[in-house]
C-alpha positions in Angstrom: 0.0 0.0 0.0 1.5 3.4 -1.0 1.2 6.6 0.9 2.3 10.1 0.0 2.4 13.0 2.4 5.1 15.6 1.8 5.9 19.2 2.4 9.5 19.2 1.2 10.8 22.1 -0.8 14.2 22.3 -2.5 16.6 25.3 -2.0 15.5 26.9 -5.3 11.8 26.7 -4.4 12.5 28.1 -0.9 14.5 31.1 -2.4 11.8 31.8 -5.0 9.1 31.6 -2.3 11.2 33.9 0.0 11.9 36.5 -2.7 8.3 36.5 -3.9 6.9 36.8 -0.4 9.2 39.7 0.4 8.4 41.6 -2.9 4.7 41.1 -2.5 4.8 42.2 1.1 6.8 45.4 0.4 4.7 46.3 -2.6 1.5 45.8 -0.6 2.8 48.1 2.2 3.7 50.7 -0.3 0.2 50.5 -2.0 -1.6 50.7 1.3 0.3 53.7 2.4 -0.2 55.4 -1.0 -4.0 54.6 -1.2 -4.9 55.5 2.4 -2.8 58.6 2.6 -0.4 57.3 5.2 3.3 58.2 5.4 4.9 56.3 2.5 7.9 54.4 3.8 11.3 55.0 2.4 12.8 52.6 -0.1 15.3 51.4 2.5 12.5 50.6 5.0 10.5 48.7 2.3 13.6 46.7 1.2 14.5 45.9 4.9 10.8 44.8 5.6 10.7 42.8 2.4 13.9 40.9 3.2 12.8 40.3 6.8 9.3 39.2 5.8 10.7 37.0 3.0 13.2 35.4 5.3 10.7 34.7 8.0 7.9 33.4 5.7 9.9 32.2 2.8 12.4 30.2 4.8 11.1 29.9 8.3 7.5 29.0 7.5 8.4 26.0 5.2 10.8 24.7 7.8 8.1 25.0 10.5 5.7 23.2 8.2 8.2 20.3 7.7 8.9 20.0 11.5 5.4 20.5 12.8 2.9 20.5 9.9 3.9 17.2 8.2 3.7 15.0 11.3 0.3 16.6 12.3 -1.0 16.1 8.7 0.3 12.5 8.7 -1.6 11.8 11.9 -4.7 13.4 10.5 -4.5 11.4 7.2 -3.5 8.1 9.0 -6.7 8.4 11.1 -8.9 8.1 7.9 -10.4 4.6 7.6 -12.8 3.9 4.9 -15.8 1.5 5.2 -15.0 -1.6 3.3 -16.9 -4.6 2.1 -16.1 -8.0 3.7 -13.8 -9.2 0.9 -12.4 -5.8 -0.1 -8.7 -4.9 0.2 -7.0 -1.5 -0.1 -4.3 -1.6 -2.7 -3.3 2.0 -3.0 -3.7 5.1 -0.8 -2.9 8.7 -1.4 -3.8 12.1 0.2 -6.2 13.9 -2.1 -8.9 16.5 -2.4 -12.4 16.0 -3.9 -14.2 19.1 -5.0 -17.8 19.1 -3.7 -19.3 22.3 -5.0 -16.9 25.1 -4.0 -15.2 23.1 -1.2 -12.1 21.2 -1.9 -12.7 18.4 0.6 -9.3 17.1 2.0 -8.8 13.5 2.7 -7.6 10.3 1.1 -8.3 8.4 -2.1 -8.2 4.6 -1.9 -8.0 2.1 -4.7 -9.3 -1.2 -3.6 -9.9 -4.5 -5.4 -13.5 -3.3 -6.0 -13.8 0.4 -6.2 -12.3 3.9 -5.8 -13.1 5.4 -2.4 -12.7 9.0 -1.3 -13.0 9.7 2.4 -12.5 13.1 3.9 -10.8 14.0 7.1 -12.7 15.3 10.1 -11.9 19.0 9.6 -14.0 19.4 6.4 -17.4 21.0 6.3 -18.7 18.2 4.0 -17.9 14.9 5.5 -18.3 11.2 4.6 -17.2 8.6 2.1 -17.9 8.5 -1.6 -17.6 5.2 -3.4 -17.0 4.8 -7.2 -17.3 1.2 -8.3 -14.9 0.7 -11.2 -17.7 -0.6 -13.5 -19.6 2.7 -13.0 -16.7 4.9 -14.1 -17.0 5.9 -17.8 -13.7 7.9 -18.0 -10.8 9.4 -16.0 -8.7 12.1 -17.5 -5.9 14.3 -16.4 -6.7 18.0 -15.9 -5.2 21.2 -14.7 -6.4 22.4 -11.3 -7.4 26.0 -11.6 -6.3 25.8 -15.2 -2.6 26.0 -14.1 -1.4 23.0 -12.0 -0.9 19.5 -13.4 -2.4 17.6 -10.5 -6.1 17.2 -11.3 -8.1 14.1 -12.3 -11.7 14.2 -13.6 -13.9 11.2 -13.3 -17.0 10.9 -15.4 -19.5 8.2 -14.3 -21.9 6.3 -16.4 -24.7 8.1 -14.5 -23.5 11.4 -15.9 -21.8 12.7 -12.8 -18.5 14.5 -13.0 -16.0 14.5 -10.0 -12.8 16.5 -9.8 -9.9 15.3 -7.7 -6.5 16.8 -6.8 -3.8 14.2 -6.3 0.0 14.4 -5.9 1.3 11.5 -8.1 -1.3 12.0 -10.8 0.3 9.7 -13.5 0.8 6.8 -11.1 -2.8 7.2 -9.8 -4.3 7.5 -13.3 -2.3 4.4 -14.5 -3.5 2.3 -11.6 -7.1 3.6 -11.9 -7.3 3.0 -15.6 -6.0 -0.6 -15.2 -8.7 -1.3 -12.6 -11.4 0.2 -14.8 -10.2 -1.9 -17.8 -10.1 -5.1 -15.6 -13.7 -4.4 -14.4 -15.0 -4.5 -18.0 -13.5 -7.9 -18.8 
């Protein structure tokens, strides 16, 4: 059974995040002062605040998330247990989101020997388990989340429903899911 929970960023990603955070923060302060008639800070003050903010939130925050956030998230995700049929076995597990209306419900997606299961964690507004028997899935395609990020999967059921997921290892997930759908048709 595979699991995937990670918050790791490489050095380049940390630096880009730090610089972007600092620039956005400094520019925001400048605009707020300008719009609301406050005393506009000097360039030196804005640069210092941008470097400080970028360092704290671009470097410190990701480290804090790795030390504290990842273990807490793993505990939360590990506590998710789907309801299974008597002879059903989990073969693949991955952290995922399922869009239910405007809410991206966080939880886990399970591929079993009988169906795809999504079960949300306890901190969602919309709770519960959603089962997708393989024989009821018409198609599963890769999609871009928000039109930008290559981590989305769209399921189309034979009943005409459409369900959008966000997963980390999309190609692995899609490959396994398509194999299970194909096997259910034979």
